[in-house]
C-alpha positions as CSV (number, residue, x, y, z in Angstrom):
1,X,104.0,138.0,124.8
2,X,106.8,140.3,124.1
3,X,109.2,138.1,121.7
4,X,106.4,136.4,120.6
5,X,104.5,139.3,119.1
6,X,107.4,140.8,117.9
7,X,108.8,137.9,116.0
8,X,105.1,137.3,114.5
9,X,105.2,141.1,113.3
10,X,108.6,141.0,111.9
11,X,108.4,141.1,108.5
12,X,109.9,138.3,105.8
13,X,110.6,138.5,102.8
14,X,108.2,141.9,102.7
15,X,105.7,140.6,104.9
16,X,105.0,139.7,108.5
17,X,106.2,136.4,109.6
18,X,102.3,135.6,110.7
19,X,100.7,136.0,107.5
20,X,103.2,133.3,105.8
21,X,102.4,130.9,108.9
22,X,98.6,131.4,108.8
23,X,99.1,130.6,104.6
24,X,101.0,127.4,105.3
25,X,98.8,126.1,108.5
26,X,95.8,126.6,105.6
27,X,97.7,124.2,103.1
28,X,99.2,122.3,105.8
29,X,95.6,121.5,106.7
30,X,94.0,121.3,103.1
31,X,96.4,118.0,102.2
32,X,96.0,116.6,105.5
33,X,92.3,117.1,104.9
34,X,93.0,115.6,101.5
35,X,95.0,112.4,101.6
36,X,94.9,111.4,106.1
37,X,90.6,111.8,105.1
38,X,89.3,111.8,101.8
39,X,91.6,109.9,100.5
40,X,92.9,107.0,102.9
41,X,92.2,104.4,100.6
42,X,93.5,104.1,97.0
43,X,91.1,104.3,94.6
44,X,89.6,105.7,91.7
45,X,88.3,109.6,91.7
46,X,85.7,109.8,89.1
47,X,84.8,112.8,87.1
48,X,82.2,114.4,89.3
49,X,84.1,114.1,92.5
50,X,87.3,116.0,91.0
51,X,85.4,118.6,90.2
52,X,84.0,119.0,93.5
53,X,87.3,118.7,95.1
54,X,88.7,121.9,92.5
55,X,85.4,123.7,93.8
56,X,86.9,123.3,97.5
57,X,90.3,124.1,96.4
58,X,88.9,126.6,94.6
59,X,86.9,128.4,97.2
60,X,89.8,128.6,99.6
61,X,91.8,130.2,97.1
62,X,88.9,132.9,96.5
63,X,88.3,133.3,100.3
64,X,92.4,133.7,100.6
65,X,92.4,136.9,98.4
66,X,89.1,138.3,100.6
67,X,91.2,137.4,103.4
68,X,94.5,139.6,101.4
69,X,92.6,142.0,100.3
70,X,91.5,142.5,104.5
71,X,94.9,142.3,105.2
72,X,97.2,144.0,102.7
73,X,95.0,146.4,100.4
74,X,93.1,146.2,96.7
75,X,95.7,146.4,95.4
76,X,97.0,143.1,96.7
77,X,94.1,141.0,96.8
78,X,94.1,141.9,92.6
79,X,97.2,140.8,91.9
80,X,96.8,137.6,94.2
81,X,93.5,136.8,91.6
82,X,95.8,138.0,88.7
83,X,98.7,135.6,89.4
84,X,96.1,132.8,91.1
85,X,94.3,132.7,87.3
86,X,97.3,133.2,85.6
87,X,99.1,130.2,87.2
88,X,96.1,127.9,86.4
89,X,95.8,128.6,82.9
90,X,99.5,128.2,82.3
91,X,99.8,125.1,84.3
92,X,96.5,123.4,82.3
93,X,99.4,121.7,79.6
94,X,101.3,120.1,82.5
95,X,97.4,118.3,82.8
96,X,98.4,116.5,79.3
97,X,101.8,115.8,80.1
98,X,101.4,114.4,82.9
99,X,98.3,111.8,82.0
100,X,101.1,111.4,79.0
101,X,103.4,110.0,81.8
102,X,100.9,108.1,83.3
103,X,100.0,106.2,80.3
104,X,103.7,105.7,79.7
105,X,104.3,103.9,83.1
106,X,101.0,102.5,82.9
107,X,99.6,104.0,86.4
108,X,96.4,102.8,87.2
109,X,94.0,105.6,88.0
110,X,93.5,104.5,91.7
111,X,97.5,105.4,91.9
112,X,97.1,107.8,90.3
113,X,95.8,110.3,92.8
114,X,98.5,109.3,95.3
115,X,101.6,110.5,92.9
116,X,99.9,113.6,92.3
117,X,99.6,114.4,96.2
118,X,103.6,113.3,96.8
119,X,104.1,115.7,94.2
120,X,102.6,118.6,95.5
121,X,105.2,118.2,98.4
122,X,107.7,118.6,95.6
123,X,106.1,121.8,94.2
124,X,105.9,123.7,97.3
125,X,109.8,123.6,98.0
126,X,110.7,123.9,94.1
127,X,108.5,127.0,93.5
128,X,109.6,128.1,97.3
129,X,113.0,127.8,95.7
130,X,112.7,129.4,92.0
131,X,110.1,132.4,93.7
132,X,112.6,133.0,96.4
133,X,115.5,133.4,93.3
134,X,113.5,135.2,91.1
135,X,112.5,138.1,94.0
136,X,116.4,138.3,95.4
137,X,116.7,139.0,91.5
138,X,114.0,141.2,90.6
139,X,115.2,143.0,93.5
140,X,118.4,143.3,93.2
141,X,118.5,143.9,89.6
142,X,115.0,145.8,88.2
143,X,116.5,145.5,84.8
144,X,116.1,141.0,85.1
145,X,112.0,141.9,84.8
146,X,112.9,143.3,81.0
147,X,114.6,140.0,80.2
148,X,111.1,138.5,81.6
149,X,109.2,140.6,79.3
150,X,111.3,139.6,76.6
151,X,110.9,136.0,77.3
152,X,107.4,136.0,77.8
153,X,106.9,138.0,75.0
154,X,109.1,135.3,73.0
155,X,106.9,132.4,74.5
156,X,103.8,133.8,73.5
157,X,104.5,134.3,69.9
158,X,106.0,131.3,69.7
159,X,103.1,129.2,71.2
160,X,100.4,131.0,69.1
161,X,102.7,129.8,65.7
162,X,103.2,126.5,67.0
163,X,100.8,124.4,64.7
164,X,101.0,121.1,67.1
165,X,101.9,119.5,70.4
166,X,104.8,118.4,70.3
167,X,104.8,115.0,72.4
168,X,107.5,114.3,74.5
169,X,109.6,111.7,73.9
170,X,109.8,110.3,77.8
171,X,111.1,106.4,76.9
172,X,114.8,109.0,75.7
173,X,114.1,111.5,78.8
174,X,117.7,111.9,80.4
175,X,116.5,112.4,83.9
176,X,114.5,109.1,83.3
177,X,117.8,107.0,81.7
178,X,120.2,109.0,85.1
179,X,117.7,107.5,87.7
180,X,117.7,104.1,86.2
181,X,121.3,104.2,85.9
182,X,121.8,105.2,89.7
183,X,119.0,103.0,91.1
184,X,117.2,99.6,91.2
185,X,114.5,100.2,88.8
186,X,111.2,96.9,89.0
187,X,109.0,97.5,85.7
188,X,105.9,95.8,87.9
189,X,103.8,98.0,89.9
190,X,103.7,97.3,93.3
191,X,100.4,98.9,94.7
192,X,100.4,102.2,95.8
193,X,104.2,101.9,96.8
194,X,107.3,104.4,95.6
195,X,109.8,101.8,97.1
196,X,109.8,97.6,97.3
197,X,112.2,95.5,99.0
198,X,112.2,92.0,97.0
199,X,114.7,89.3,96.9
200,X,116.7,89.3,93.1
201,X,116.4,84.9,91.9
202,X,120.3,83.3,93.8
203,X,120.2,86.4,96.1
204,X,119.6,85.8,99.9
205,X,119.3,89.4,100.8
206,X,116.2,91.9,99.5
207,X,117.3,94.9,98.0
208,X,115.4,97.8,97.9
209,X,113.7,99.0,94.6
210,X,111.7,101.5,92.7
211,X,109.0,101.3,91.2
212,X,107.1,102.7,88.2
213,X,104.8,105.3,90.6
214,X,108.3,106.6,92.1
215,X,109.1,107.5,88.1
216,X,106.5,109.0,87.4
217,X,106.5,110.8,90.5
218,X,110.3,111.9,89.5
219,X,108.9,112.9,86.0
220,X,106.1,115.2,87.2
221,X,108.1,117.4,89.3
222,X,110.5,117.6,86.2
223,X,107.3,119.0,84.3
224,X,106.6,120.8,86.5
225,X,109.5,122.6,87.1
226,X,110.0,123.4,83.5
227,X,106.4,124.9,83.7
228,X,107.5,126.7,86.2
229,X,109.8,128.8,83.6
230,X,107.0,130.2,81.8
231,X,104.6,130.8,85.0
232,X,107.1,132.5,87.7
233,X,107.9,135.7,85.0
234,X,104.5,135.8,83.9
235,X,103.5,136.2,87.7
236,X,106.9,138.2,88.3
237,X,105.5,140.3,85.5
238,X,102.2,140.9,87.6
239,X,103.6,141.9,91.0
240,X,107.1,141.5,92.7
241,X,105.4,140.9,96.4
242,X,106.7,137.3,96.6
243,X,103.9,136.5,99.5
244,X,101.6,136.8,96.6
245,X,103.5,135.6,94.0
246,X,103.9,132.2,95.7
247,X,100.9,131.9,97.3
248,X,98.8,132.5,93.9
249,X,101.6,130.1,93.0
250,X,100.3,126.9,95.5
251,X,97.1,127.5,95.6
252,X,96.3,127.3,91.5
253,X,98.6,124.2,92.0
254,X,96.3,122.6,94.7
255,X,93.4,123.4,92.8
256,X,94.5,121.9,89.4
257,X,95.8,118.4,90.7
258,X,92.0,118.0,92.1
259,X,91.0,119.2,88.5
260,X,93.3,116.2,87.0
261,X,90.9,113.3,86.5
262,X,88.1,115.4,85.2
263,X,90.4,117.7,82.8
264,X,92.2,114.6,81.8
265,X,89.3,113.6,79.8
266,X,88.0,116.8,78.3
267,X,91.4,118.3,77.6
268,X,90.3,117.4,73.5
269,X,87.5,119.9,73.9
270,X,90.5,122.9,74.8
271,X,92.1,123.5,71.2
272,X,91.5,127.1,70.8
273,X,92.9,127.4,75.1
274,X,96.3,127.6,73.5
275,X,96.1,131.3,71.7
276,X,94.5,132.6,74.5
277,X,97.4,131.7,76.8
278,X,100.1,132.6,74.1
279,X,97.8,136.0,74.0
280,X,97.6,136.4,77.5
281,X,101.7,135.8,77.8
282,X,102.0,138.8,74.8
283,X,99.7,140.9,77.2
284,X,102.1,140.5,80.2
285,X,105.2,140.7,78.6
286,X,104.0,144.5,77.3
287,X,103.3,144.9,80.4
288,X,106.4,145.3,81.5
289,X,107.5,147.1,79.2
290,X,104.7,149.5,79.1
291,X,105.3,150.1,82.9
292,X,109.0,151.0,82.4
293,X,108.2,153.4,79.9
294,X,104.8,154.7,80.1
295,X,103.3,154.2,83.7
296,X,101.9,151.3,85.6
297,X,98.5,149.2,84.3
298,X,95.7,149.3,86.5
299,X,95.8,145.9,88.8
300,X,92.1,145.7,88.0
301,X,92.5,146.3,84.1
302,X,94.9,144.0,84.1
303,X,92.8,141.1,86.2
304,X,89.9,142.0,83.7
305,X,92.0,141.5,80.5
306,X,93.3,138.2,81.9
307,X,90.0,137.1,82.3
308,X,88.5,138.2,78.8
309,X,91.2,136.2,76.8
310,X,90.9,133.0,79.1
311,X,87.0,132.9,79.1
312,X,87.2,133.7,75.4
313,X,89.3,130.6,74.5
314,X,87.6,128.7,76.7
315,X,84.7,129.3,74.7
316,X,85.5,129.6,71.4
317,X,87.2,125.8,72.1
318,X,83.8,124.5,73.6
319,X,81.9,125.9,70.5
320,X,84.0,124.1,67.9
321,X,84.1,121.5,70.0
322,X,80.5,120.1,70.2
323,X,80.4,116.5,70.0
324,X,83.6,115.9,69.6
325,X,84.7,112.5,70.8
326,X,87.5,111.9,73.6
327,X,91.0,110.7,71.8
328,X,93.3,109.3,74.3
329,X,97.3,110.6,73.6
330,X,98.9,107.6,71.7
331,X,101.3,107.2,74.8
332,X,103.9,104.6,74.1
333,X,104.2,102.2,77.3
334,X,107.4,100.9,78.4
335,X,108.5,97.0,78.5
336,X,106.0,95.3,80.6
337,X,103.6,98.2,82.4
338,X,100.7,97.4,80.5
339,X,101.1,93.9,82.0
340,X,102.2,94.9,85.5
341,X,98.7,97.0,85.4
342,X,96.3,94.1,84.8
343,X,98.1,92.4,87.2
344,X,97.7,94.5,90.2
345,X,94.2,93.9,90.3
346,X,95.6,90.5,91.5
347,X,97.4,90.3,95.2
348,X,100.1,91.3,95.7
349,X,103.6,89.6,95.4
350,X,104.4,87.8,98.8
351,X,107.7,89.2,98.9
352,X,107.0,92.6,98.8
353,X,107.5,94.5,102.2
354,X,107.4,98.2,102.9
């Protein structure tokens, strides 16, 4: 018992090991409940279910913040809630990119949840690496925070001045080209499988092929990595506690992935949200320099300003776009994908063996 107690109370990245274990147990439990119980069968997720799922994830995140308050104090809890809110907001643009990726590969809606779910596992690992590196840099080189602050100011101003959102050219994506050059890839969708074994014409041996679902998963992971370049510095500007940074990031991403199916149909309504996000980035960037030259901004004030800016952006957007109808983004579909999406409703290829 003494050895176990010593292990559980040993600090890991500044926080007791048992707190990290509780967090990981909650995340694993949520993922098992999601895929193993609620979505064992591949099916299309309607807006109502998407909102209910998000409500569940959001509630768990809020309750986790209450637990952080009890265990680590009010300051840590307020920083958790601020990071939780900022990460969810900054990740909203990612929803549009995910919709473009699914459209490009013509992934049927009933398989999109599976891609997003497995994408979460990659996010958990990638964010851990990025946050670990960021924490090490901040701890050993305090001036790195000023680089983060300058980057956030630049990004915020650039976002505010941009006229239109640029549409990424998915067909020319170098990562996608690399995968296609080094893996056998089929244009056909084979149910919910990321990989299949097929026998090419004239061959006697079945070979492993990646499917469009795997390619979509790769690009979604890449998109999250790109968006993390903004969100990770933003959260480090709020707090340098790796536990708060990581937990707020993961809970926010879990909720956003479940909200995707509702948001993808409503993104046309949030036309002014990017300006609110730009102001949030500028505010957080200014906080870093204010902290270095004057003093620390109270956590409650930081949370209040962030919430007010985002709420204002959402309300103005909803008021200005009343009555607007959704317009599907014009996304070029990869050759053959549209036909295969329709054919997916038929019986799967008899050669398919997972």
